[in-house]
C-alpha positions as CSV (number, residue, x, y, z in Angstrom):
1,M,-25.0,60.6,23.8
2,V,-24.3,58.1,21.0
3,D,-20.7,58.9,20.3
4,D,-20.2,58.4,24.0
5,A,-21.9,54.7,24.4
6,A,-19.9,54.0,20.8
7,R,-16.7,55.4,22.4
8,N,-16.9,53.5,25.3
9,L,-18.2,49.9,23.8
10,R,-15.2,50.4,21.6
11,R,-12.7,51.1,24.8
12,E,-13.8,48.0,26.2
13,R,-13.7,46.1,23.2
14,R,-9.8,47.2,23.0
15,R,-9.2,46.0,26.4
16,G,-10.8,42.5,25.5
17,R,-8.2,42.5,22.4
18,T,-5.0,43.1,24.5
19,G,-5.9,40.6,27.5
20,E,-7.0,43.0,30.0
21,A,-10.3,43.2,31.6
22,G,-13.2,41.4,29.4
23,S,-10.5,39.0,27.4
24,E,-12.2,36.1,28.8
25,S,-15.3,36.7,26.9
26,S,-12.9,37.6,23.2
27,R,-14.1,35.6,20.1
28,R,-12.6,33.0,19.7
29,P,-14.3,31.2,16.4
30,D,-13.3,27.8,15.0
31,Y,-12.2,27.6,11.5
32,R,-10.1,23.9,11.7
33,S,-13.2,21.7,10.4
34,L,-15.3,23.6,7.8
35,K,-18.5,22.4,5.8
36,N,-19.7,24.3,2.7
37,P,-23.3,25.9,3.7
38,F,-23.9,26.9,-0.4
39,L,-25.6,24.7,-2.7
40,P,-23.4,24.0,-5.3
41,Q,-24.1,26.2,-8.0
42,P,-24.2,24.5,-11.8
43,V,-23.0,26.0,-15.1
44,F,-24.0,23.0,-17.2
45,S,-26.9,21.0,-18.0
46,A,-27.1,17.6,-16.5
47,D,-27.0,16.3,-20.0
48,H,-23.8,18.7,-21.0
49,V,-22.2,17.0,-17.7
50,A,-22.9,13.4,-19.1
51,A,-21.8,14.7,-22.6
52,I,-18.5,16.0,-21.4
53,H,-17.9,12.9,-19.2
54,D,-18.9,10.3,-22.4
55,T,-16.3,12.4,-24.6
56,A,-13.5,12.4,-22.3
57,L,-14.1,8.6,-22.1
58,R,-13.8,8.9,-26.2
59,V,-11.0,10.7,-25.8
60,L,-9.3,8.0,-24.1
61,E,-10.4,5.5,-25.9
62,K,-9.9,6.6,-29.7
63,L,-7.0,8.9,-29.3
64,G,-5.3,8.0,-26.1
65,V,-3.0,9.7,-23.8
66,K,0.9,9.8,-24.0
67,V,2.5,8.3,-21.2
68,L,6.1,8.4,-20.8
69,L,7.1,6.1,-17.9
70,P,7.5,2.6,-19.0
71,E,6.4,1.1,-16.0
72,A,3.1,2.8,-16.2
73,R,2.6,1.8,-19.5
74,L,3.5,-1.6,-18.3
75,I,0.8,-1.5,-15.3
76,L,-1.9,-0.1,-17.8
77,A,-1.6,-2.5,-20.6
78,R,-1.8,-5.3,-17.6
79,A,-5.2,-3.9,-16.7
80,G,-6.4,-4.0,-20.8
81,A,-5.4,-0.8,-21.8
82,L,-4.4,-0.9,-25.6
83,V,-0.7,0.9,-25.5
84,D,1.6,1.5,-28.5
85,E,5.2,1.4,-27.5
86,D,6.7,2.8,-30.5
87,S,4.6,6.2,-29.7
88,Q,4.4,5.5,-26.2
89,M,0.4,6.2,-26.7
90,V,-2.1,4.7,-24.4
91,R,-5.8,3.7,-25.1
92,L,-7.9,3.1,-22.1
93,G,-11.6,1.3,-22.3
94,R,-14.4,2.8,-20.5
95,D,-14.8,-0.2,-18.2
96,I,-11.2,0.1,-16.9
97,V,-12.0,4.0,-16.0
98,A,-15.5,2.7,-14.5
99,A,-13.6,0.2,-12.0
100,A,-11.1,2.6,-11.4
101,L,-13.9,5.3,-10.3
102,A,-15.8,2.5,-8.3
103,S,-13.0,1.8,-6.3
104,A,-11.8,5.2,-5.6
105,P,-12.8,6.3,-1.7
106,K,-15.1,8.9,-1.8
107,S,-14.2,10.5,1.7
108,I,-10.4,10.5,3.0
109,R,-9.3,10.9,6.2
110,A,-5.7,13.2,6.4
111,H,-3.8,12.6,9.5
112,A,-2.3,15.5,10.6
113,G,0.2,15.7,13.4
114,D,-2.4,17.1,15.6
115,R,-5.2,15.0,15.6
116,A,-7.5,18.5,16.2
117,R,-6.2,19.1,12.6
118,D,-7.3,16.0,10.8
119,L,-8.9,16.7,7.8
120,M,-12.2,14.7,5.9
121,L,-11.6,15.3,2.4
122,E,-14.8,14.5,1.1
123,L,-17.6,16.5,-1.3
124,G,-19.2,19.1,1.0
125,S,-16.1,19.7,3.4
126,M,-13.9,22.6,2.4
127,T,-10.0,23.2,2.9
128,F,-7.9,26.1,2.1
129,L,-4.2,26.4,1.4
130,A,-1.5,28.9,0.6
131,G,0.1,29.8,-2.9
132,S,2.2,27.2,-3.7
133,G,4.9,26.1,-6.2
134,A,6.2,29.8,-6.8
135,P,10.1,30.3,-7.8
136,N,10.0,34.0,-6.3
137,V,8.8,35.3,-3.0
138,T,7.9,39.1,-2.3
139,D,7.4,41.8,0.4
140,L,7.4,45.5,0.6
141,E,10.4,45.7,2.5
142,R,12.7,43.4,0.3
143,G,11.0,43.5,-2.8
144,R,10.5,40.5,-5.1
145,R,13.6,37.8,-5.1
146,P,14.1,34.1,-5.8
147,G,12.7,31.9,-2.9
148,T,15.0,31.0,-0.5
149,L,14.8,28.2,2.6
150,A,14.6,31.2,5.1
151,A,11.5,32.8,3.2
152,F,9.9,29.4,3.0
153,E,10.5,28.4,6.6
154,D,8.4,31.9,7.5
155,L,5.6,31.3,5.2
156,I,5.3,28.0,6.6
157,R,5.2,29.6,10.4
158,L,2.4,32.1,9.1
159,V,0.3,29.4,7.4
160,Q,0.6,27.4,11.0
161,H,-0.7,30.6,12.4
162,F,-3.8,31.1,10.6
163,D,-6.2,28.0,11.4
164,V,-8.6,28.8,8.2
165,L,-5.2,27.6,6.2
166,H,-5.6,24.1,6.9
167,M,-3.0,21.9,4.8
168,L,0.7,22.8,4.2
169,G,2.2,23.2,0.7
170,P,5.6,24.1,-1.1
171,C,4.5,27.8,-1.2
172,I,8.2,28.5,-2.8
173,E,11.0,27.2,-4.5
174,P,13.9,27.3,-1.8
175,Q,16.6,27.8,-4.5
176,D,19.8,28.5,-2.4
177,I,19.7,24.7,-1.6
178,D,21.0,22.2,-3.4
179,N,18.0,20.2,-5.6
180,R,19.3,17.1,-4.2
181,L,19.1,18.4,-0.8
182,R,16.2,20.3,-1.1
183,H,13.1,18.2,-0.4
184,Y,15.3,17.4,2.8
185,A,15.0,21.2,4.0
186,V,11.4,21.7,2.7
187,N,10.1,18.4,4.3
188,R,12.0,19.5,7.7
189,A,10.5,22.9,7.8
190,Q,6.6,21.4,7.6
191,L,7.6,18.6,10.1
192,T,9.4,20.7,12.9
193,L,7.4,24.2,12.5
194,S,4.2,22.6,12.0
195,D,1.4,20.2,13.1
196,K,-0.8,20.4,10.0
197,F,-1.1,17.8,6.8
198,P,2.1,17.8,5.2
199,F,2.8,17.9,1.6
200,I,5.6,15.6,-0.1
201,F,7.1,16.5,-3.5
202,A,6.9,13.8,-6.1
203,R,9.9,14.1,-7.8
204,G,11.2,10.7,-7.9
205,T,11.1,7.2,-6.1
206,P,14.3,8.1,-4.0
207,Q,13.0,11.6,-2.9
208,V,9.3,10.6,-2.7
209,E,11.1,7.6,-0.2
210,D,13.2,10.0,1.7
211,G,9.8,12.0,2.5
212,F,7.7,9.3,3.6
213,E,10.8,8.1,5.9
214,M,11.1,11.4,7.4
215,L,7.2,11.7,8.1
216,R,7.7,8.4,9.8
217,L,10.3,9.4,12.0
218,A,8.3,12.5,13.1
219,R,5.1,10.8,13.5
220,G,6.2,8.2,15.5
221,L,4.8,5.2,12.7
222,S,5.9,2.0,11.5
223,E,5.9,0.8,8.2
224,D,2.4,-0.4,8.4
225,E,0.8,2.0,10.0
226,F,1.8,4.6,7.5
227,R,1.0,2.5,5.0
228,S,-3.1,2.0,6.6
229,G,-3.6,5.6,6.9
230,A,-3.0,9.0,4.8
231,Y,-0.4,11.4,6.3
232,C,0.7,13.5,3.1
233,Y,-0.3,14.4,0.1
234,T,1.5,15.4,-3.3
235,V,0.0,17.2,-6.6
236,I,0.3,15.5,-9.6
237,N,0.3,17.9,-12.9
238,T,-0.2,16.4,-16.2
239,N,1.5,17.9,-19.1
240,S,-1.9,19.4,-21.5
241,P,-2.5,18.4,-24.0
242,R,-3.3,14.6,-23.3
243,Q,0.9,13.7,-21.7
244,L,1.6,12.1,-18.5
245,D,5.3,12.7,-18.0
246,I,8.1,10.4,-15.6
247,P,8.0,12.1,-12.9
248,M,4.4,12.4,-12.4
249,A,3.5,8.8,-13.3
250,Q,6.2,7.8,-11.2
251,G,4.4,9.9,-8.3
252,I,1.3,8.4,-8.8
253,I,2.9,4.6,-9.0
254,D,5.0,5.4,-5.0
255,F,1.9,7.5,-3.5
256,A,-0.8,5.0,-4.6
257,K,1.4,2.0,-3.1
258,A,2.1,3.9,0.1
259,G,-1.4,4.8,0.6
260,Q,-0.7,8.4,0.5
261,V,-3.0,11.3,-1.3
262,L,-3.1,12.0,-4.6
263,I,-4.3,15.6,-6.2
264,I,-4.4,14.7,-9.7
265,T,-4.6,17.9,-11.4
266,P,-4.3,18.7,-15.0
267,F,-3.7,22.4,-16.0
268,C,-5.9,23.1,-18.8
269,L,-5.4,26.8,-20.1
270,A,-8.4,27.3,-22.8
271,G,-6.7,28.4,-25.9
272,A,-2.9,27.5,-25.2
273,M,-3.0,23.8,-23.9
274,A,-6.7,23.1,-23.9
275,P,-9.9,23.8,-26.7
276,I,-10.4,27.9,-26.6
277,T,-14.3,26.5,-24.9
278,V,-14.7,26.4,-21.1
279,A,-16.7,22.9,-22.2
280,G,-13.7,22.0,-24.5
281,A,-11.1,22.5,-21.6
282,L,-13.5,21.0,-19.0
283,T,-13.7,17.5,-21.7
284,L,-9.6,17.4,-22.0
285,Q,-9.1,18.2,-18.0
286,H,-11.7,15.1,-17.1
287,A,-10.4,13.3,-19.5
288,E,-6.5,13.6,-18.2
289,A,-7.4,13.5,-14.5
290,L,-9.7,10.2,-15.1
291,V,-6.3,8.5,-16.9
292,G,-4.0,9.2,-13.5
293,L,-7.0,8.8,-11.4
294,T,-7.2,5.1,-13.2
295,L,-3.6,4.3,-12.6
296,A,-3.2,5.0,-9.2
297,Q,-6.5,2.2,-8.6
298,I,-4.8,-0.3,-10.6
299,V,-1.5,-0.1,-8.6
300,R,-3.7,0.0,-5.2
301,P,-7.7,-0.3,-5.6
302,G,-8.8,2.3,-2.4
303,A,-5.7,4.5,-3.1
304,P,-6.9,7.9,-1.8
305,V,-7.1,10.2,-4.6
306,V,-8.5,14.2,-5.5
307,Y,-10.3,14.9,-8.2
308,G,-8.1,18.0,-9.4
309,S,-9.3,21.0,-11.6
310,F,-7.2,23.9,-12.4
311,S,-8.7,25.5,-15.9
312,S,-8.4,29.3,-16.0
313,N,-8.1,31.1,-20.0
314,V,-5.1,32.7,-21.1
315,D,-5.0,36.5,-22.7
316,M,-5.1,36.0,-26.6
317,K,-3.0,38.8,-27.1
318,S,0.1,37.4,-25.4
319,G,-0.6,33.9,-24.4
320,A,0.2,34.8,-20.7
321,P,-2.5,33.0,-18.4
322,A,-5.1,34.7,-16.2
323,F,-6.9,33.8,-12.7
324,G,-10.4,35.7,-11.6
325,T,-11.6,35.8,-15.4
326,P,-15.4,35.0,-15.6
327,E,-14.2,31.8,-18.0
328,H,-12.3,30.7,-14.8
329,I,-14.9,31.0,-12.5
330,K,-17.5,28.8,-15.2
331,A,-14.5,26.1,-15.4
332,T,-14.6,25.9,-11.8
333,L,-18.1,25.4,-11.6
334,G,-18.4,22.7,-14.7
335,A,-15.3,20.8,-12.6
336,G,-17.6,20.8,-9.5
337,Q,-20.4,19.2,-11.8
338,L,-17.8,16.7,-12.9
339,A,-16.5,16.0,-9.5
340,R,-20.3,15.3,-8.2
341,F,-20.7,12.6,-10.9
342,T,-17.9,11.2,-10.1
343,G,-18.6,11.5,-6.2
344,L,-14.7,12.3,-5.5
345,P,-13.4,14.9,-3.3
346,W,-12.3,17.4,-5.7
347,R,-9.7,20.3,-5.9
348,S,-9.9,23.8,-7.3
349,G,-7.3,26.5,-7.7
350,G,-7.5,30.3,-6.8
351,G,-5.0,32.5,-7.4
352,S,-3.9,36.1,-9.9
353,A,-2.4,37.1,-12.6
354,A,-1.5,40.7,-10.9
355,N,2.3,41.5,-10.6
356,I,2.0,43.0,-7.0
357,S,-0.8,42.8,-4.2
358,D,-3.2,45.3,-5.5
359,A,-6.9,46.1,-6.5
360,Q,-6.6,43.5,-9.4
361,A,-4.7,41.5,-7.2
362,A,-7.5,41.4,-4.4
363,H,-10.5,41.1,-7.4
364,E,-9.1,37.9,-9.0
365,T,-8.4,36.2,-6.0
366,Q,-11.9,37.0,-4.6
367,F,-13.4,35.7,-7.7
368,A,-11.5,32.7,-8.1
369,L,-12.5,32.1,-4.3
370,W,-15.9,32.4,-4.4
371,G,-15.7,30.2,-7.7
372,S,-14.4,27.3,-5.4
373,V,-16.7,27.9,-2.8
374,L,-19.9,27.9,-4.9
375,A,-18.6,25.4,-6.8
376,G,-18.2,23.4,-3.9
377,A,-14.5,22.3,-3.8
378,T,-13.4,20.5,-1.2
379,V,-9.7,22.2,-1.5
380,C,-8.7,25.0,-2.7
381,I,-4.9,25.5,-3.7
382,H,-3.5,29.2,-4.1
383,A,-6.2,30.6,-1.9
384,A,-3.8,33.0,-0.5
385,G,-0.4,34.9,-1.6
386,W,-0.3,33.8,-5.4
387,L,0.6,36.3,-7.6
388,E,2.0,36.7,-11.2
389,G,0.0,33.3,-12.0
390,G,2.1,31.3,-9.8
391,L,5.6,33.1,-10.2
392,S,5.5,34.3,-6.7
393,V,4.0,34.4,-3.3
394,S,3.7,37.7,-1.3
395,F,3.8,38.3,2.4
396,E,1.6,40.8,2.5
397,K,-0.9,39.3,0.2
398,L,-1.1,36.5,2.0
399,I,-2.3,38.0,5.1
400,T,-5.0,40.2,3.2
401,D,-6.3,37.1,1.5
402,I,-6.5,35.6,5.0
403,E,-9.0,38.0,5.5
404,A,-11.1,36.9,2.8
405,L,-11.1,33.5,3.9
406,Q,-11.8,33.8,7.6
407,T,-15.0,36.1,6.1
408,V,-15.7,33.1,4.0
409,A,-15.2,31.0,7.1
410,E,-17.6,33.0,9.0
411,L,-20.4,31.9,6.7
412,C,-19.9,28.2,7.6
413,A,-21.0,29.1,11.2
414,A,-24.7,28.6,11.9
415,T,-26.7,31.9,12.2
416,P,-28.8,32.2,15.3
417,G,-32.6,32.8,14.7
418,D,-34.2,31.8,17.7
419,E,-36.5,33.7,20.3
420,D,-33.3,35.3,22.1
421,A,-31.4,36.2,18.9
422,I,-34.7,37.8,17.0
423,G,-34.8,40.2,20.1
424,F,-38.1,41.1,20.9
425,E,-37.3,42.5,24.1
426,A,-34.3,44.3,22.6
427,I,-36.5,46.2,20.4
428,A,-39.0,47.3,23.2
429,E,-36.3,48.3,26.2
430,V,-35.0,50.9,23.2
431,Q,-37.3,53.9,22.6
432,P,-37.9,55.5,18.8
433,G,-34.9,57.7,18.0
434,G,-32.9,55.6,20.5
435,H,-30.0,53.6,20.2
436,F,-29.1,49.9,21.3
437,F,-25.5,50.5,22.0
438,S,-26.2,50.1,25.9
439,A,-29.3,48.2,25.8
440,G,-28.9,44.8,27.8
441,H,-29.1,42.5,24.4
442,T,-26.1,44.7,23.2
443,I,-24.0,44.3,25.9
444,A,-24.5,40.9,26.9
445,R,-22.7,40.2,23.3
446,Y,-20.6,42.8,21.6
447,R,-17.6,41.0,22.4
448,T,-18.3,38.0,20.5
449,A,-20.9,39.3,18.2
450,F,-19.6,40.5,14.9
451,Y,-15.7,39.3,13.3
452,E,-13.0,41.4,14.2
453,P,-10.9,42.0,11.0
454,L,-7.5,41.4,10.6
455,V,-6.1,43.8,8.2
456,A,-8.8,45.6,7.5
457,D,-9.5,49.4,9.3
458,W,-12.5,50.7,9.9
459,S,-11.6,54.1,11.8
460,N,-12.5,57.4,10.1
461,F,-10.5,59.6,7.9
462,G,-9.3,61.6,10.5
463,N,-8.1,58.7,12.7
464,W,-6.8,57.2,9.6
465,T,-4.8,59.9,8.4
466,Q,-3.1,60.5,12.1
467,A,-2.1,57.1,12.5
468,G,0.2,57.7,9.0
469,S,-2.5,57.0,6.2
470,R,-1.5,53.4,5.4
471,T,-3.2,51.2,2.8
472,A,-4.2,47.6,3.6
473,T,-1.3,45.9,2.0
474,E,1.2,48.4,4.3
475,R,-0.7,47.3,7.3
476,A,-0.2,43.6,6.4
477,T,3.2,44.1,6.7
478,G,3.5,44.9,9.8
479,I,1.1,42.1,11.0
480,W,3.4,39.6,9.2
481,K,6.4,40.7,10.9
482,R,4.7,40.7,14.3
483,L,3.0,36.9,13.6
484,L,6.9,36.2,12.7
485,A,8.2,37.5,15.7
486,D,5.7,36.1,18.0
487,F,5.9,32.3,16.8
488,R,6.4,29.7,18.6
489,P,6.0,26.3,17.1
490,P,4.1,23.3,18.2
491,P,5.6,21.4,20.7
492,S,4.7,18.5,19.3
493,A,6.8,19.4,15.9
494,A,9.6,21.2,17.8
495,V,10.7,17.8,19.2
496,T,11.2,16.1,16.1
497,S,14.4,18.3,14.9
498,D,16.7,15.9,16.6
499,V,15.5,12.4,14.7
500,L,15.5,14.3,11.5
501,D,18.4,15.8,11.7
502,E,20.4,12.6,12.2
503,F,18.3,11.3,9.3
504,I,19.4,14.5,6.9
505,A,22.8,14.0,8.1
506,R,23.0,10.4,7.2
507,R,21.6,11.1,4.0
508,T,23.4,14.2,2.8
509,E,26.7,12.1,3.6
510,E,25.3,9.3,1.1
511,G,24.9,11.9,-1.5
512,G,21.0,12.9,-1.2
513,A,18.7,11.9,-3.9
514,A,18.7,14.0,-7.5
515,P,15.1,14.5,-8.7
516,V,14.0,12.8,-11.7
517,S,13.2,14.7,-14.9
């Protein structure tokens, strides 16, 4: 009797999923705008956080940071910093940093191509991004290979499909496109295949200006409209320890002038480019982040900036970076405390050092994810698909990681606890030793009560064996292939292709724009 009732419910749910009878009641969760439901977890005492902040300021005052771009040194000097042109070292006083933190906005409205996908970047909000910046791409059918434009476009299609991925990013490098023209192809893919908040490379002013112009053309914005709102973002990485290179410093200046979002992120690996202790690595990270934030605010007070953190540790036997480790999680929790100390929205990093999409990859990525969630990160980059410490993005892992992200997103939704949800009448309806499969309370809710897995297989061993004994990674291959076959770009994005192609043709004929090194 119980088995029959359960089978009938499963049959009805399958009919609803395929758009047949009952589909009008199918579950439609909203993952587009997430608020973190968890209290931020500390790893340091308040006194320790204050001491880390104070020591970071002492680093900037007494030791300084090497700034390679002359224009950036000039801007900082005019604001009162002490600059030694021979050594390129810049020392910042506490008053300059304090003024910068005071002028930085605590909340940033990020304008997407579709207003329904706009984001509020602030403490308490939670956004996820796919793995970014990898030179390679991998999947079960074609193996590991250098990134191409075709693979990049497919990854953008997958990111567009899943609402739990909120912003676009440079998933992989399309190495089959000349680097003078690559930014055109990357920007075109984002703007014609997606309506989410886009990324623009900071690889020199000419490429940045090309990206801004493409975005204005795609969105129909005037110069003033573009500069009065945040329509794109970039990631600025310092060269730890204590160095800001030419492209990154120029990127800070270019984006700040245009009023576009800067995610300023030192990459501090404890024991390698930072002190071996979590507190020491965070002190260096904090100092470097404050330099970038300060430069941006001097260029344009009120420029939208996101405090960045991506500190972990290395394997002290090989020097290889590690992720999802206890130290990575502690560093993320500590970074959250420092970000809240400043009041700014902030970015964390997920990812894995595993070489393939296996148990290690899932374990490391999910621990890194939970570190970000419990630390209250506003933006978590590399939350899906990232392998080899950033050397590759996996199509299959992108899918299996989405399952984890959607599970976290489900926890953001309120759990009803009213009289109807408590269900006294349902308990009274079912006699001792009975079952709830056919209870009225169940029948009214079974189509929408539970999360429906994307890739997980809940069948028993016999049914799983008969279906081919496929692992989650193998099932993920079928999912991404189906999603790509069915993909249709948002109409508002697709119509921009002609105007972008005209711009790209003209700029290509002019020789494009070489990146700055």
